[in-house]
Steps between C-alpha positions, in 0.01 A plus 500: 500500500320799365498832684260780453612865506222765528627830375179680417133516586317170408159464339243304701555199275878520553446521874298173477784331307754609761291377795461160320881488447552594872266227610723245308818623680629748235708773676378848410717821546334831478630857436443701818191710473303227319264287693442122446429179689611420848787269392670756289837651594625840414788572274786635715483884529880510473488348159259773384705775658820367339334490158387864527833603625666323210282681258578839655874413494477385127331828401754712687791319353345504141489882533864510576599260222745657254379503140829589344531869572271570796266316744152383386324739735706791361433392152125503572527859638361731233632861550479469880190296520607161659237285347656174631442632855157623409386155404706252707261519791203405269720237338562340831135464581406369159763221530489432869240234481674304225825535676370358822298223329812384305703498831240292663478243214880466495514454872244223501616325185831424671312271752190372316516335166157610389314827560155612424477882511235751490637833353354830393423573138805620297749322713818391326742235624861621499832315511517507873189283530583269219717198592623193337182321599324629198154645437316167565576542874317837511120522458425886456160615548470869411183700580306634216583855398283737699313735271595864542245731645307658206588845389342745746369787289353675813850512654644651166214752487549605865872528465477707183255731668719522815806582282317774313366656810838507670646667189216745483531592865863545457451749224313732732682434837781733572794352682816710550748226410793725465518575881493121587829321572390155642281252307296219658360230265156392618368180336334304773149360534324717763422362839339636826757674710534815723643845462843503671428830677129476584431125502192563291396209274570528121558292189867528396825335413550282800886505475560870398227692660727630782717678236183661343373601847837674575428740207860614501624785278598403154302169488351387164283194483479302179180298518462205271243222491596140405376409148233234551510152334250498215457123532368502859176458676595760751354858438680816451304746691501882459571591864437852611852529630641444155379860403450709801868572588470341844562828671826564324416641164764768514783243511368202297568426137314204334736248339242457225551861403875444480442201262257695293736797461781267401286330240423833344869569457635414158852483654389236750313300230818518278730398785268216592518358150880519515520320845262231381730444203808486727313243725417294187873498399615402852241233512617340181858528621410308822282242317787426262753440783669152456311232675819384667493827703166424663352209685154387414363651815664830415350488151159437653550812718595706199208366304266610787661848509444550127144379531440818701608728202170694493523610859868585451402734216236662724762559766731662248217734390413582862861568581521749215174674592632555857843596379331764287334636826800485729747668273283819522537535881781502758385240752751379769355169606225255401370224739268204460394172651524188286792674337620177314175440311526602131208733518671699779856453373423646167415825672796495739751423224364791294552731790850356578596581135420864589737484806222452749590284804281186519376366834319171564291473818448149634129393494512115575729235633832454323678163491645219302170431322463861358705505167408873449751581775770248415778647279855400414818683559500596133163642540621707785792627287257594227278677755190322418327536824375838635762738633363472859267247659322569828411191705288413807759341717869414538434135382378620166789750462750220581333264254527753218857583566628148566289272282345719231815685400379851570783742515638628839319821589203433270267358776373671817276383782221749573204276630163448371315831437144368545596383849525865609123479580536213742580688823207731456266231401596264775409775742147508346458119473197505737327752284553299192391176672170656604434618152560156350339253747392441867601132471768408767733333240576677174698305239636636172567253210716659228411316187723457194444405130668159532537380138412134588114488509480195737753641740336846503174337570640280779662797679175691504288199592725401799511856632113522475458150649715594795256783587179325412432406867661798683193719533669774693762566238486757219683382192584766237657399168720780368503448122837529307491790253511233218181347660301818536218366285502149670267544792241266360780227470582523877133533606420173323785316677387653825149356455651168393705492825201591721662823611224759556717767658735575207518854367668538158641840443719692254431865571617501849820639639746216564671692782165571678442122496847421634468754770175353619571130441565230763648253235625514135502200270670487156708263278800699365385851493715800610181576712671265739787742557249785566326275758834480673548875486160539682607232757218265396499107522561357162417167352650396167298236320775289334396141420826435322734629771653751257530795737558727191534815682680365808237611749499160669878464512527859635273412788223747415234255365328185598484250214191307409547211261131393471145562627565323837810689582340824393204443731733405789712811462187731464352358821830530695549861384129582577528357850826661579702166504730647223643841478762690296864504594575875550878456457469315178254766366744777597782313324298439183404874478873605541603256224226547242347855576781685675257676751138577542558845616295720260814627326532285192341753266738761631801279437376425148453871425862562604608291210268654233 
């Protein structure tokens, strides 16, 4: 009996082939998130989670593996720059799909003698999936390699112009750096938010703006913009806020200026050449390790790590440029969100080398599936993580201390700074509601850039379809920052679903929407948490019963598994047949956000 495993998007011709096979009684198993015929069954979510957890564990253990005189992660630390930890997060996501697919193949080959599988291009079968049944029992259908987007010369031109303008502005802007003691790294995409003190709308860093608005003495902001991908259809726009100082010119230094100054230094360039040479020597040492020391899976992880050599070289250079900056001043602390990403870590590690205390500020959910936060006891002994990590709630503090091996005393619960606006905004909810709509039922759908195209389309279509016949409802789609140019995409699906009352927005304050809303819908966004903070009914659209962020199990969300259940839930909430559980909401806030009391920014500042 042949069984089909669908592990990627299918072409129209392949969908027809699968439907014919289904009609003949062939069992079809599908990766959650992919859509196929009515007789298909989904691959168990537990299998996928176990595979991802196994990859995380393998990467952690490989970093701790002794190479004869030190651990691999220490060996790949070049003069205080832990390149292993810079790249392991990226290695995880590059290998995650292969790891899961191989686990699925191995699982089904135990029961079925013959498998036909549809896999992404570049997929490689590992020992785990190979069995004594031989290759004849496995019919592998890889997708054709997707052509890379063409080189975007306009993006390159705009970025070069942007870089030159930021350097030029820095040459004439006078910032008294010597009287600053606390540094904040500002690297986020701008979103609509509100001034912490005046509630006036502005475009700013959605996670850190409360610190900027506090304008405490000794605060220096290092503003840096993410380098764009040159093979991308998405534009790199020259936004006004990139150059106008955003009302804090006297305490803002552009990161591009720091890089430029470093590149001008012959000492930095000479040191960079030396570190590159050291990295090459260490790389050769690792590559020449006896094969008996490594499993094939570990060898694959290392091969992926070394494929990222160019970006590792860049982070070495960036680290040196920032070290050249930090050694000139006497800063006490430096803080950032996304503190475990290499672009930010290269800055923090340079500061740490100059005896500056490093502080990470939570900006998203932390859990078993976030490898950036999962360290070993050896990592803790080597002080790989930031000196202090500030979390939203006691749950996250407990997780970092008990499961992620953060040292005792290195994690503190302070709450979520941007929630400090909520008490004041809830008091003005009627005002916001009036400015948005006069409809009796206002619904906010928080979209997300779901990687699977079919699943992303289905989520949007089902939400729009649910409101296509509710004429007295106002549906607003709040676009995710990564979807800020995708209004046309959602408008086309809205028309397809016959929904005439949908309003697609990016440049609107999320908190204003939440304060005014009667209902919030999302899949697995942290916007769900903020809906709870505002005391709003929440629907999680979850066709695969994953409950990734535990909103359903915590009792703060209603779970929709398809169009019909979504329509039923919407109608019951609209007519008052369903309401939130106040006790569960309060418990969720205590666990995950400490308190919505307007004091999280104050608690954060106490630790800076």
